[in-house]
N, C-alpha and C positions, 0 to 999 in steps of 0.2 A: 515532422520527426519531433521536435521540441515538446508534441504531448508527452511522448516519454521522458522525457528528461522530469517534465511538470511532474508524473503520473511516479515518477522514481523519487523525487525529493518529496513529494506529500505522502510516500507509503513512509520513505524512513521516518520524516515527522507525524506521522500515526502510530508507528510501532513504539516511536520513543516515549510517546505521550503514554499510550496503554500500556510500556512496559513500567513508565512512573508509578502508575496507578497499581501494577503487577505486585513490584517492589514493596508499595508502603502496604498494601491488604493482603499480599500474601507470603511476603517474607518478613515481615514485622520491620520493614523499615521505619524512618519516623514520617511524622503529618507532610514534611518542608517536601518530600517527594513530588507532593500535588503542583506547588507552584510552579516548576520545568515543565509537568507533564501537561498542563493546561495553558500553557502557551507554545507547547509543541502541536497541542490538538488546534491548538487556534490557528497555527501555522496552517497544519495539513489542511485545513479548510479552506483558506486562503490560495495556496498553491491549485489545491483542485478545481477552482475557477477558473485557472490559466488556460486549462484545455482547451482546445478548438474542436468542441463539438457544437452541433445545433442543439440537440437536448440533453439536460443533466443525468437522464437515466440512462442516456448511453454512454457517455462518459462514465459514471459511476461503475457499470457494469462493464467496460474493459478495464478500467482501474484494479476490478477485483483480480484480473490475474495479474496483474503489473503486483500490487500487493501479495499474492502470494509468492513470486521468486525474492521479494525482500524479506517476505517472512523466513525464507530458507536459510538466507543470508545471515539475517541477522541471529538464528540459530547455531550458524557453524563462526559468526565474527564476534560475537557478542557476547554469547553465552557458550559458546567454545564446544558445541554440541556438533559431531560430524551428521551432515545430511545424509541419507541413505542414498542409493542409486534411484529408487522408489520413488523418492521425495523428488528427485531432479528430472524425473522422466512426468510425474505430476505438474510441476514446472511449465514443463516443456510445452503438454497439453492446456495450459491455462495462458501462457502468453500467445501462443496461435488461436487460441478463444478470443484473447483480447484485440486480437490484431483483427482478425475479421470483424469483430464488433466495430473497432473503430471504424478503420478503412474500407470495409464492404460496401459494395454498391448500394446505392439508395434509387430506390423508386418514385416517381411522385405520388403522391395521393396516399403514402403511407408513416 
């Protein structure tokens, strides 16, 4: 269950870091937006290593589903754009997929 905590925290920091670059490069904000963006992206990378998974690739794939829900939540909470029903349906599919990847059965030899 801690995996989801690490995933959500990592997603928050990744989105915030990327948002800092978005604000600088796309919205014309000052270059100082880069400093917290880089710190945030560093925190993201460190948090993602906390996930209990045998293989990094599996952890990253499962994280992708959680990133989608965090991105849609960011859209609503930070950018003040109401997510569509189709957004939330897509989120549900992603979370189910992430859960299957992370907690699905493991066979020896694979």
